[in-house]
Structure formats: C-alpha cells, structure tokens
C-alpha positions as CSV (number, residue, x, y, z in Angstrom):
1,M,-2.9,6.9,4.2
2,C,-5.9,8.7,5.9
3,S,-8.9,6.4,6.5
4,I,-12.4,7.6,5.8
5,I,-15.7,6.1,6.9
6,G,-19.2,7.3,6.8
7,Y,-22.4,5.5,7.9
8,K,-26.1,6.1,7.7
9,G,-28.4,3.4,8.8
10,K,-30.6,1.9,11.6
11,N,-27.9,1.2,14.1
12,A,-25.8,3.4,16.4
13,A,-23.1,4.9,14.2
14,A,-20.3,5.6,16.6
15,P,-19.3,2.1,17.6
16,I,-19.5,1.1,13.9
17,L,-17.2,4.0,12.9
18,V,-14.7,3.2,15.7
19,D,-14.6,-0.5,14.7
20,S,-14.2,0.5,11.0
21,L,-11.3,2.9,11.8
22,K,-9.6,0.2,13.8
23,R,-9.8,-2.2,10.8
24,M,-8.1,0.4,8.6
25,E,-5.3,1.3,11.0
26,Y,-2.8,-0.3,8.6
27,R,-3.2,2.7,6.3
28,G,-1.1,4.8,8.7
29,Y,-2.2,7.7,10.8
30,D,-1.5,10.0,13.8
31,S,-4.9,11.2,14.9
32,V,-8.5,10.1,15.1
33,G,-11.9,11.8,14.9
34,V,-15.6,11.1,14.6
35,A,-18.7,13.3,14.0
36,T,-22.2,12.1,14.5
37,F,-25.6,13.6,13.8
38,D,-28.3,13.4,16.4
39,S,-31.5,15.4,17.1
40,G,-30.6,18.2,14.7
41,S,-27.0,18.7,15.9
42,I,-23.5,17.6,14.8
43,L,-21.2,16.5,17.6
44,V,-17.4,16.2,16.9
45,R,-14.8,14.4,19.1
46,K,-11.2,14.0,17.9
47,G,-7.6,13.8,19.2
48,T,-4.1,12.6,18.5
49,G,-3.1,9.0,19.1
50,K,-4.3,5.5,18.2
51,V,-8.0,4.6,17.7
52,L,-8.2,2.7,21.0
53,E,-6.4,5.4,22.9
54,V,-8.5,8.3,21.6
55,N,-11.7,6.3,22.0
56,R,-10.8,5.5,25.6
57,N,-10.1,9.1,26.4
58,L,-13.1,10.7,24.6
59,N,-15.7,7.8,24.7
60,I,-16.1,8.2,21.0
61,D,-18.1,5.0,20.6
62,Q,-20.7,6.3,23.1
63,M,-21.6,9.3,20.9
64,A,-25.3,9.4,20.0
65,G,-26.8,9.1,16.6
66,K,-27.3,6.7,13.7
67,I,-25.5,8.9,11.2
68,G,-21.8,9.7,11.3
69,I,-18.4,10.1,9.7
70,G,-14.9,9.1,11.0
71,H,-11.3,9.6,10.0
72,T,-7.7,8.7,10.8
73,R,-5.3,11.4,9.7
74,W,-1.8,11.1,8.4
75,A,-0.4,14.7,8.7
76,T,0.5,16.5,5.5
77,H,-0.5,20.2,6.1
78,G,-0.2,21.2,9.8
79,G,1.3,19.4,12.7
80,V,0.0,16.4,14.7
81,T,-2.5,18.2,17.0
82,D,-6.0,17.8,18.2
83,K,-7.2,20.8,16.2
84,N,-5.7,19.5,13.0
85,A,-7.4,16.1,13.4
86,H,-10.5,15.5,11.3
87,P,-13.5,16.0,11.1
88,H,-13.5,19.7,10.4
89,S,-16.4,22.1,10.7
90,A,-17.0,25.6,9.5
91,C,-18.3,28.7,11.2
92,K,-21.8,27.6,11.8
93,N,-21.0,24.0,12.9
94,D,-23.8,22.8,10.5
95,I,-21.3,20.7,8.5
96,A,-18.5,18.2,9.3
97,V,-16.0,17.0,6.7
98,V,-13.3,14.4,6.5
99,H,-10.8,14.4,3.7
100,N,-8.1,12.3,2.1
101,G,-5.7,13.8,-0.4
102,I,-4.1,17.3,-0.9
103,I,-5.9,20.4,-1.9
104,E,-3.3,22.2,-3.9
105,N,-5.0,25.6,-4.0
106,Y,-6.0,25.6,-0.4
107,Q,-3.9,28.7,0.5
108,E,-5.6,30.7,-2.2
109,L,-9.1,29.5,-1.1
110,K,-8.3,30.1,2.5
111,E,-7.3,33.7,1.9
112,E,-10.5,34.2,-0.1
113,L,-12.6,32.7,2.7
114,I,-10.9,34.7,5.4
115,G,-11.5,37.9,3.4
116,A,-15.2,36.9,3.3
117,G,-15.3,36.7,7.1
118,H,-14.6,33.0,7.7
119,T,-12.6,32.0,10.7
120,F,-10.3,28.9,10.6
121,A,-9.6,26.6,13.5
122,S,-6.8,24.4,12.0
123,E,-3.7,24.6,9.9
124,T,-4.9,22.0,7.4
125,D,-5.8,22.2,3.8
126,S,-8.9,20.2,4.5
127,E,-10.8,22.8,6.5
128,V,-11.4,24.9,3.4
129,I,-13.7,22.2,2.2
130,A,-16.0,22.7,5.1
131,H,-16.2,26.4,4.6
132,L,-16.9,26.1,0.9
133,L,-19.7,23.7,1.7
134,E,-21.1,26.1,4.2
135,I,-21.2,28.9,1.7
136,H,-23.2,26.9,-0.8
137,Y,-25.3,24.9,1.7
138,S,-28.2,27.4,1.4
139,S,-28.7,26.2,-2.2
140,G,-29.1,22.6,-1.0
141,V,-26.7,19.7,-0.4
142,K,-26.4,18.7,-4.0
143,E,-25.5,22.2,-5.2
144,A,-23.1,22.6,-2.3
145,M,-21.2,19.4,-3.2
146,I,-21.0,20.3,-6.9
147,E,-19.9,23.9,-6.4
148,T,-17.3,22.9,-3.8
149,C,-15.8,20.2,-5.9
150,K,-15.5,22.6,-8.8
151,R,-13.4,24.9,-6.7
152,L,-10.9,22.3,-5.5
153,R,-7.6,21.7,-7.3
154,G,-5.7,18.6,-6.4
155,N,-6.5,15.0,-5.3
156,F,-9.3,14.4,-2.9
157,A,-11.8,12.0,-1.4
158,I,-14.4,13.7,0.8
159,V,-17.2,12.6,3.1
160,A,-19.4,15.1,4.8
161,V,-22.4,15.1,7.1
162,F,-24.9,17.9,7.1
163,Q,-27.2,19.3,9.7
164,D,-30.2,17.7,8.0
165,G,-28.7,14.3,8.4
166,T,-27.5,13.8,4.8
167,I,-24.2,12.1,4.2
168,C,-22.3,12.9,1.0
169,G,-19.1,11.8,-0.7
170,A,-17.0,12.9,-3.6
171,R,-13.7,11.7,-5.2
172,Y,-11.1,12.8,-7.6
173,E,-7.9,10.7,-7.9
174,E,-8.4,9.3,-4.4
175,P,-10.4,6.1,-3.7
176,L,-13.9,6.1,-2.3
177,V,-16.2,3.1,-2.1
178,I,-19.9,2.8,-1.1
179,G,-20.9,-0.2,1.0
180,V,-24.5,-1.3,0.5
181,A,-25.9,-3.0,3.6
182,N,-29.4,-4.3,4.3
183,D,-30.0,-1.6,6.9
184,G,-28.0,1.4,5.5
185,Y,-25.0,2.7,3.6
186,F,-21.3,3.1,4.2
187,V,-18.9,5.5,2.4
188,S,-15.3,4.5,2.9
189,S,-11.8,4.9,1.5
190,D,-11.4,1.1,1.8
191,V,-13.6,-1.9,1.5
192,L,-12.1,-3.2,4.8
193,G,-13.9,-0.3,6.5
194,F,-17.3,-2.0,6.0
195,L,-16.5,-5.6,5.1
196,E,-17.6,-6.9,8.4
197,Y,-21.1,-5.5,7.7
198,T,-21.6,-6.0,4.0
199,D,-19.7,-7.5,1.0
200,K,-21.7,-5.4,-1.5
201,A,-19.8,-2.4,-2.8
202,I,-20.1,0.4,-5.4
203,F,-16.8,1.8,-6.6
204,L,-17.0,5.5,-7.3
205,E,-15.1,6.8,-10.3
206,N,-13.2,10.0,-10.7
207,G,-15.5,13.0,-10.7
208,D,-18.4,11.1,-8.9
209,I,-20.5,12.6,-6.0
210,C,-22.8,10.5,-3.9
211,I,-25.6,11.5,-1.5
212,V,-27.3,9.3,1.1
213,D,-30.5,11.0,2.1
214,N,-33.5,9.3,3.8
215,S,-32.0,5.9,3.1
216,K,-31.8,6.7,-0.6
217,L,-28.5,6.7,-2.6
218,E,-27.9,9.1,-5.5
219,I,-24.8,9.2,-7.6
220,F,-24.0,12.0,-10.1
221,D,-20.9,13.7,-11.7
222,F,-19.5,17.2,-11.0
223,E,-22.0,18.6,-13.5
224,G,-25.0,17.1,-11.7
225,R,-25.7,14.4,-14.3
226,P,-27.0,11.1,-12.8
227,I,-24.6,8.1,-13.0
228,A,-25.5,4.4,-12.6
229,H,-22.9,2.1,-11.1
230,P,-23.2,-1.7,-10.6
231,I,-23.0,-3.3,-7.2
232,T,-19.9,-5.5,-6.9
233,Q,-19.6,-8.4,-4.4
234,V,-16.3,-8.2,-2.7
235,A,-14.6,-11.7,-2.6
236,W,-12.2,-11.4,0.4
237,E,-12.8,-13.7,3.4
238,L,-13.5,-11.8,6.6
239,G,-11.4,-14.3,8.6
240,D,-8.3,-13.2,6.7
241,I,-8.3,-9.9,8.6
242,D,-7.9,-11.5,12.0
243,K,-4.4,-12.1,13.5
244,G,-5.4,-15.5,14.7
245,K,-2.7,-17.1,16.8
246,Y,0.0,-14.6,15.8
247,A,1.2,-11.7,17.9
248,H,1.3,-9.4,14.9
249,Y,-0.2,-9.2,11.4
250,T,3.4,-9.0,10.0
251,L,4.3,-12.3,11.5
252,K,1.1,-13.9,10.3
253,E,1.6,-12.6,6.8
254,I,5.3,-13.9,6.8
255,N,4.0,-17.3,7.7
256,E,1.2,-17.2,5.2
257,Q,3.7,-17.2,2.3
258,R,3.7,-20.9,2.3
259,L,0.2,-20.6,0.8
260,T,0.3,-17.3,-1.0
261,V,3.1,-18.3,-3.4
262,V,0.8,-21.1,-4.5
263,H,-2.3,-19.0,-4.7
264,A,-0.5,-16.5,-7.0
265,G,-0.4,-19.3,-9.6
266,R,-4.1,-19.6,-9.7
267,Q,-5.0,-17.3,-12.6
268,D,-7.9,-16.9,-15.0
269,Q,-6.3,-18.3,-18.1
270,A,-8.2,-16.0,-20.5
271,M,-6.9,-13.0,-18.6
272,M,-3.4,-14.5,-18.4
273,N,-3.4,-15.0,-22.1
274,K,-4.6,-11.5,-22.8
275,F,-1.9,-10.1,-20.5
276,C,0.9,-12.0,-22.1
277,D,-0.3,-11.4,-25.7
278,I,-0.3,-7.6,-25.0
279,L,3.1,-7.9,-23.4
280,S,4.7,-10.0,-26.1
281,S,3.4,-7.8,-29.0
282,A,4.6,-4.5,-27.5
283,K,7.4,-2.6,-29.2
284,D,8.5,-0.9,-25.9
285,I,7.9,-2.2,-22.4
286,Y,8.2,-0.2,-19.2
287,I,7.6,-1.6,-15.8
288,T,6.9,0.7,-12.8
289,G,6.2,0.4,-9.1
290,S,7.0,2.1,-5.8
291,G,8.9,0.8,-2.8
292,T,8.7,-3.0,-2.6
293,S,6.8,-3.2,-5.8
294,Y,9.7,-1.4,-7.6
295,H,12.0,-4.2,-6.4
296,S,9.5,-6.6,-8.1
297,T,9.9,-4.7,-11.4
298,L,13.7,-5.3,-11.3
299,I,13.1,-9.1,-11.0
300,F,10.5,-8.9,-13.8
301,K,12.9,-7.1,-16.1
302,H,15.6,-9.8,-15.5
303,M,13.1,-12.7,-16.0
304,L,11.8,-11.2,-19.3
305,A,15.3,-10.8,-20.6
306,R,16.6,-14.1,-19.5
307,F,13.7,-16.4,-20.4
308,G,11.5,-14.4,-22.7
309,K,14.2,-12.6,-24.7
310,I,12.1,-9.5,-24.1
311,R,13.7,-6.1,-23.4
312,A,12.1,-3.9,-20.8
313,E,12.9,-0.8,-18.8
314,T,12.1,-0.2,-15.1
315,V,11.0,3.1,-13.8
316,V,10.4,4.2,-10.2
317,S,6.9,5.5,-10.2
318,S,7.7,8.8,-8.6
319,E,10.1,9.5,-11.5
320,S,7.7,8.6,-14.2
321,Q,6.9,12.2,-15.3
322,Y,10.6,12.5,-16.2
323,A,11.2,9.0,-17.6
324,L,8.1,8.1,-19.4
325,T,8.2,10.8,-22.0
326,S,8.7,8.7,-25.2
327,M,5.8,6.2,-24.9
328,D,3.3,5.8,-27.7
329,R,0.5,3.5,-28.8
330,N,3.1,0.7,-29.5
331,S,4.3,0.9,-25.9
332,V,3.1,-1.0,-22.8
333,L,3.3,0.1,-19.2
334,V,3.2,-2.7,-16.6
335,A,2.2,-1.2,-13.2
336,I,2.8,-3.2,-10.1
337,S,1.1,-2.2,-6.8
338,Q,-0.2,-4.1,-3.8
339,S,-3.1,-1.8,-3.2
340,G,-3.7,-0.5,-6.7
341,E,-4.2,2.9,-5.2
342,T,-0.6,4.2,-4.9
343,A,-0.7,7.9,-6.1
344,D,2.7,7.8,-8.0
345,V,1.8,4.5,-9.8
346,L,-1.6,5.9,-10.9
347,D,0.1,9.1,-12.1
348,S,2.4,6.9,-14.2
349,V,-0.6,5.1,-15.6
350,R,-2.3,8.4,-16.5
351,L,0.8,9.6,-18.2
352,A,1.2,6.4,-20.3
353,R,-2.5,6.4,-21.1
354,N,-2.3,10.0,-22.4
355,Q,0.4,8.9,-24.8
356,G,-1.8,6.1,-26.1
357,S,0.0,3.2,-24.4
358,K,-1.6,0.1,-23.2
359,I,-1.7,-0.6,-19.4
360,L,-1.1,-4.0,-17.7
361,S,-1.2,-4.3,-14.0
362,I,-0.3,-6.7,-11.2
363,V,-2.3,-6.0,-8.0
364,N,-3.5,-7.6,-4.8
365,V,-6.8,-5.7,-4.8
366,T,-8.7,-6.5,-7.9
367,T,-11.3,-3.8,-7.2
368,S,-8.7,-1.0,-7.0
369,S,-8.4,2.0,-9.3
370,L,-5.4,0.5,-11.0
371,A,-7.1,-2.8,-11.8
372,R,-10.2,-1.0,-13.2
373,I,-8.3,1.2,-15.6
374,S,-6.0,-1.5,-16.9
375,D,-6.3,-3.3,-20.3
376,A,-5.5,-6.5,-18.5
377,C,-4.9,-7.1,-14.8
378,L,-3.6,-10.1,-12.9
379,S,-4.0,-10.6,-9.1
380,T,-1.4,-12.0,-6.6
381,N,-4.4,-13.5,-4.7
382,C,-2.7,-12.9,-1.4
383,G,-5.8,-11.8,0.5
384,P,-5.6,-8.7,2.8
385,E,-2.2,-7.6,3.8
386,I,-2.5,-5.5,7.0
387,G,1.1,-5.1,8.1
388,V,2.5,-1.8,6.6
389,A,5.7,-3.5,5.4
390,A,5.0,-5.7,2.4
391,T,5.8,-9.4,2.9
392,K,3.4,-11.9,1.3
393,S,2.4,-9.4,-1.4
394,F,6.1,-9.2,-2.5
395,T,6.6,-13.0,-2.8
396,G,3.1,-13.2,-4.4
397,Q,4.2,-10.7,-7.0
398,L,7.4,-12.7,-7.7
399,A,5.4,-15.9,-7.9
400,L,3.1,-14.3,-10.4
401,I,6.0,-12.9,-12.4
402,Y,7.4,-16.4,-12.7
403,N,4.0,-17.6,-13.9
404,I,3.9,-14.9,-16.6
405,T,7.5,-15.7,-17.6
406,D,6.7,-19.4,-17.8
407,R,3.8,-18.6,-20.1
408,L,6.0,-16.4,-22.4
409,C,8.8,-19.0,-22.6
410,E,6.4,-21.8,-23.3
411,K,6.6,-23.7,-19.9
412,C,10.3,-23.5,-19.4
413,L,9.9,-23.0,-15.7
414,E,6.8,-25.2,-15.0
415,T,8.6,-28.4,-13.9
416,E,10.3,-26.6,-10.9
417,R,7.2,-24.8,-9.5
418,A,6.5,-27.6,-7.0
419,D,10.1,-27.3,-5.7
420,L,9.5,-23.6,-5.0
421,A,6.4,-24.2,-2.9
422,V,8.3,-26.8,-0.8
423,A,11.3,-24.5,-0.4
424,V,9.1,-21.7,0.9
425,E,7.4,-24.1,3.4
426,N,10.9,-25.1,4.7
427,V,12.1,-21.5,5.1
428,V,9.0,-20.4,6.9
429,A,9.1,-23.4,9.2
430,N,12.8,-22.9,10.2
431,Q,13.2,-19.5,11.7
432,G,15.6,-20.4,14.5
433,S,18.8,-19.4,12.8
434,V,17.4,-16.0,11.8
435,I,16.3,-15.4,15.4
436,K,19.9,-16.2,16.6
437,V,21.4,-13.7,14.1
438,A,18.9,-11.1,15.1
439,E,20.1,-11.4,18.7
440,Q,23.6,-10.6,17.6
441,M,22.5,-7.7,15.4
442,K,20.1,-6.0,17.7
443,D,22.5,-3.1,18.5
444,A,23.8,-2.6,15.0
445,S,23.7,0.9,13.6
446,D,24.7,0.0,10.1
447,I,23.7,-3.0,8.1
448,Y,24.7,-3.6,4.5
449,L,23.2,-6.2,2.2
450,L,25.1,-7.4,-1.0
451,G,23.9,-9.4,-3.9
452,R,24.5,-9.9,-7.6
453,S,22.2,-10.4,-10.5
454,L,18.7,-11.4,-9.3
455,H,19.9,-11.2,-5.7
456,Y,20.7,-7.4,-5.9
457,P,16.9,-6.5,-5.9
458,I,16.6,-8.7,-2.8
459,A,19.4,-6.8,-1.2
460,L,17.4,-3.6,-1.8
461,E,14.2,-5.2,-0.5
462,G,15.9,-6.6,2.6
463,A,17.4,-3.1,3.3
464,L,14.0,-1.6,2.9
465,K,12.5,-4.0,5.4
466,L,15.2,-3.3,8.0
467,K,14.6,0.5,7.6
468,E,10.8,0.1,7.8
469,L,10.5,-2.2,10.7
470,A,13.7,-1.9,12.8
471,Y,14.5,1.8,12.1
472,V,18.2,0.9,11.4
473,H,20.3,2.3,8.6
474,A,20.5,-0.4,6.0
475,E,21.7,-0.3,2.4
476,G,21.4,-2.7,-0.5
477,I,24.5,-2.8,-2.6
478,A,25.4,-4.5,-5.9
479,A,28.2,-6.8,-4.8
480,G,30.3,-6.1,-7.9
481,E,30.3,-2.4,-7.0
482,L,31.9,-3.0,-3.6
483,K,35.4,-1.7,-4.6
484,H,33.8,1.4,-6.2
485,G,33.1,3.1,-2.9
486,P,31.2,0.9,-0.4
487,L,34.3,-1.0,0.8
488,A,35.3,2.2,2.6
489,L,32.4,1.7,4.9
490,M,33.4,-1.8,6.0
491,E,34.9,-1.9,9.5
492,K,34.5,-3.5,12.9
493,N,31.0,-3.5,14.3
494,T,29.5,-3.3,10.8
495,F,27.2,-6.2,9.8
496,V,27.1,-7.3,6.1
497,I,24.6,-9.8,4.8
498,M,25.7,-11.7,1.7
499,I,22.8,-13.0,-0.4
500,N,24.6,-15.8,-2.0
501,P,22.9,-19.1,-3.0
502,H,25.1,-21.6,-4.9
503,D,24.5,-20.4,-8.4
504,A,26.5,-18.6,-11.1
505,T,27.1,-15.6,-8.8
506,F,28.4,-17.7,-5.8
507,N,32.2,-17.6,-6.2
508,D,32.4,-13.9,-7.0
509,T,30.2,-13.0,-4.0
510,I,32.3,-15.2,-1.8
511,S,35.4,-13.2,-2.9
512,N,33.5,-10.0,-1.9
513,A,32.8,-11.6,1.5
514,H,36.5,-12.2,2.1
515,E,37.3,-8.6,1.2
516,I,34.7,-7.4,3.7
517,K,35.8,-9.7,6.5
518,A,39.5,-8.6,6.0
519,R,38.3,-5.1,7.0
520,G,36.8,-6.4,10.3
521,A,33.1,-6.5,9.4
522,T,30.9,-9.3,10.5
523,V,29.6,-11.4,7.6
524,V,26.2,-13.1,7.6
525,G,25.6,-15.5,4.7
526,I,22.2,-16.4,3.3
527,S,22.8,-19.4,1.2
528,D,22.1,-23.1,0.5
529,R,25.9,-23.7,1.1
530,N,27.9,-22.8,4.1
531,D,31.4,-21.2,3.8
532,D,34.2,-20.5,6.3
533,V,34.0,-16.8,5.5
534,Y,30.6,-16.5,7.1
535,D,30.5,-15.6,10.8
536,Y,26.8,-16.6,10.8
537,W,25.0,-18.7,8.2
538,I,21.3,-18.6,7.5
539,E,20.5,-21.7,5.5
540,I,18.0,-21.7,2.6
541,P,17.0,-24.8,0.6
542,H,18.8,-25.6,-2.6
543,L,16.8,-25.0,-5.8
544,K,17.4,-26.6,-9.2
545,E,16.1,-23.5,-10.9
546,E,18.3,-20.5,-9.9
547,A,15.6,-17.9,-10.9
548,Y,13.4,-19.0,-8.0
549,Y,16.0,-18.1,-5.3
550,P,14.7,-14.5,-4.7
551,V,11.5,-15.8,-3.2
552,V,13.2,-18.1,-0.6
553,E,16.1,-15.7,0.2
554,V,13.9,-12.7,1.0
555,I,11.9,-14.5,3.7
556,P,14.8,-14.7,6.2
557,L,15.3,-11.0,5.7
558,Q,11.6,-10.3,6.5
559,I,11.9,-12.4,9.6
560,L,15.2,-10.7,10.6
561,A,13.5,-7.2,10.2
562,Y,10.6,-8.4,12.3
563,Q,12.8,-9.8,15.1
564,L,14.9,-6.6,15.2
565,A,11.7,-4.6,15.5
566,L,10.7,-6.6,18.5
567,A,14.2,-6.2,20.0
568,K,13.8,-2.4,19.7
569,N,10.3,-2.4,21.1
570,A,9.0,-1.1,17.8
571,D,5.5,-2.1,16.5
572,P,6.2,-4.1,13.4
573,D,2.6,-3.7,12.1
574,Y,2.6,0.1,12.2
575,P,6.1,1.5,11.7
576,R,6.4,5.2,12.6
577,N,5.7,7.8,9.9
578,L,4.7,5.2,7.3
579,A,1.5,4.2,5.7
580,K,0.4,1.1,3.9
581,S,-1.2,2.7,0.9
582,V,0.5,5.9,-0.2
583,T,-2.4,7.8,-1.8
584,V,-0.8,11.2,-1.8
585,R,2.4,12.4,-3.4
C-alpha cells in the first residue's frame, strides 16, 4: 500500500520521483502527488488517478528543484479526492509530508491543533503530521521530527521536506529504506523506488529518524541518540522489473514459474539446517500467513504431518491476537509472506516474540522487516513480483516447503524433484485448453472450486485468484463437505471446477462431480486423467509423487483468472481496491 519516495541530490528531482512512483505502482493506490523544493519555496502538485494520468494532467515531472518527495495513496481515512492526496502541508506551507500507515490518535491530535488555531485542508489522518512538524519547526528540523514522532500513536512511515531544503524520514512498524547513490540520497518505502539509480541501501529500524541535510546523512532514534546502520547491497536484477515481451506483469510472472520453482530449491545449506533444526526441536509449531500465503501454510501443515510426522497448527495472521495466546519459549512460529512487510504477519511475529517463541520465516524479500527479525529465514528466490495477485511467489513458497519437508524426512522426496520442474514447464507451455474454458466461463457469475486433502487449499487459492483478477464470485469448497450445504447452490449456469488428479482422492471427487452434474451445473476437471463427467477437461501432467500436484494444478487456475480478467476488460496487474503489500491493518 501507499508508496513513498524522497530524493535529494544533484539531478532534477521531479522526473526521478515520477519514475520511482511508477515502479512502485504494484503496491496499490488511488491518487498521486509530488512536492519539490526550489529557490526557498515548496511546490505541491497532486491528484487522483494513475501516475501517468496525473503526471500528464499536471506536468509533475516538469516541477523545478533537485529536492523532493512523492507519494501514491491508498485511501484509509477520507475519500479518494485531490485534497486527500499526499503530500500534505500545514498552515505556513513551509513543510510537506507524505505518510504510510495509520495514525490512531489523529482525531485527538486534530481537535487539539484546531483548538490552537490550525486549519485543515483534508480529511486524512496524515495531515496532523504536517501541523505537528510546523509547531516544532522553530526549534530545528531534528527537534521537530523527534517531538512529532513522540506524539503519534499507530504505525507510520514519514518523509518530509522542509523549507530549508532538508529531507527527513521516520518509521514505526512501517517500512522505510534509504538509498545511497553517488550523487545523493533516496528515502523510500521500497527498494524498487530507487533500484534503477543505486543498489546500496540502509534499512531503517523501528524508532529510527533520518535527516538528509547538505548532502549529509544522519540517523538517530526517537530520543535523539545517534545510530549507525550498515549499507546493504541489494541483490535483485534490474531487468527482472521489466515486462519484456509480455502484455502484463501477471502473465510474465505466471510464465516465469518454470524457473522460479527451481530457484526456490537453491538455498544456503547452513540456513536451511538452522531452520529445520529449530522446527524439528519445537514442542509446538504454528504457521501463519495472509491471503495466498495462508494457503501455503495449509499445504505446509499437511506436508509436515504426512512426511515429517510433525504436528502443526495454522493461523490466519489477522486472527493471531486471538489464536496465538498459548505460545511460550518452546514454541515456534513460522511466518510466510511474499513481501515480509504484511502488517498482520508482523503483528503475529511480535505477539509470538513477546511470549518468548522462536521465529522462522519464508519470504521473497530477504531485506524485509520479517526476514530481519527472524531467528532463521529462507527465501523463495523468485525475484520481484509486480502483479498484485501472487503467482510465482505462491509456487515458490510451495517448492520451498517441499525442500524443507525433504530435509526433515531425510530425502524422501528428492528423487521426484526433477519431475516437478518438467511438469511445471509443460503446464506453462500448454495454455490453450485453459483459454478455451475461459471463453465459456467469461459470463459466469458464480464459480465453485472443489478439492480434497492437498487440493482443498488449491481450491481456496484458485477462488482467491478469480476474485482478485476477474471480479467474480468464487468459492473454494472441501469436496467432502458438498452435501453439508454447498450442493444446494449447484444448478444450471453454475460452473464448478474439480481439482482432481489421479491420486487417493480421485474416485471420491469423481463421485462429487456426478452429484454436481446431476443438478445441471457445468463441470470442469483439472486432472491428469479425463472422465466422462467433465464438460471441459484441463489436462495436467501425471506425477509419481502425489504431494507435488498442488504446484502444477494451481497454474491453470492462475491462467484462467488472468484470461477472465482480460475478457472483462480488467487490469490483471492492478486489481481494483487491492494492494500488493498490505502494510496497514
């Protein structure tokens, strides 16, 4: 959610800021704004819409100055309006602020500030920050930042530009990263904001404040004490951010799975050993994630029980405050997150840590907050995933889960790994049958997905993809529960997708398909074996190891969701109302 970028250097700031915001569009937003400092004045331009649209209307990239801040807003407090877009200024227009997060005590602060004579121009919680900075600015920039941060309650990442040309940043439970370039500094919510210009980064910790003044960087805590941070070289390839020959990032990332499921197996063995040792020695194991990553936790739980003889519980991260109340120092929390910045996941980790538990994590961003606070962290090695809907990161998580399981069960899955890579290659290369099914389903208003055992989490994941990309009502159902309610929904014009490879669940699921078809619904089978009950068959390769089927059966569902999005003229890369990295609750 909400992208933040600040720049101070030797080049024109505005075009850099616009380019950076464009690169972070995947985070989700509804408005855009930039403030630059030039000749003693701060100029602000902002509006609702996409980066390119707002830039075209307001000529943002033509704004003067070599110092500036930019923002894309995902609305939380206040509607989607030009006035609510960031940056925000205060009464004297000598400060401009951009903010990510939620200020929980903003109403109290706003009433206090109004009582002191301040006038507000927006409905946002963020504007109180600008007014607080203005109050303390007379004592200096450093003092203004410290005193303002002390007054805020909630989660925040802030970047501000002052009338003397100073840029400042502060973070508490929201990510903020400094980019160190040869000719200046960046302050951003995401390394992708400055990766084109420098691969050197400083990751601020909770309670850090930074000041860039006269080409000098200073970092200190909320009490004003200096803090030293190392410079980290970011390893991602710039070329991975480009769409290349593909029309959309989502399609590119679906096709990249032929490589990413292999890359997920390339782990540092010392870290893998540490991860598995902590896991196997735990008395109690909890696995948590949000959205797609939660579906990975369900697969992980199954794999640990079946092959590792290890019992684990899964918890939706947003429910952790109610479910993770009995953890202790003998417990382990495994947190799964693509970005490593998901607010609910980080809340789960803090809750577990406060009870003395160890933290293991599976992430795609090894420099993320989650990775840095974990006792051991493994990476899916997928490279940047720009499409809002998770595709390659999900199969990367599954491939890594298989790796972990293989290590715990002493190589019981190793001999079949090559088969999985070949199967993924075949599924990605043969999308024709999925495209034909999408043509038949493009006007469907209700789609149900059924699966048993390991295939039930894939039914949930497929339903999520259809909701995210195609804006269609879709529901994942445990096939064995069909007669306990869902069968009442089966009728003509209803599409039902049976996730049904030829394994131990095959015959029971076929029986369910007959029951559904008898009620007039259209049945689509995803399987390595055709059956007369299917109205349409999407073929997947046969696998000797049944546990690997989730990886190959989810890919046709990703392709289906993508194709239905195109049929509905929806943008598959940036679904409405959604954000890639959910950094607020």
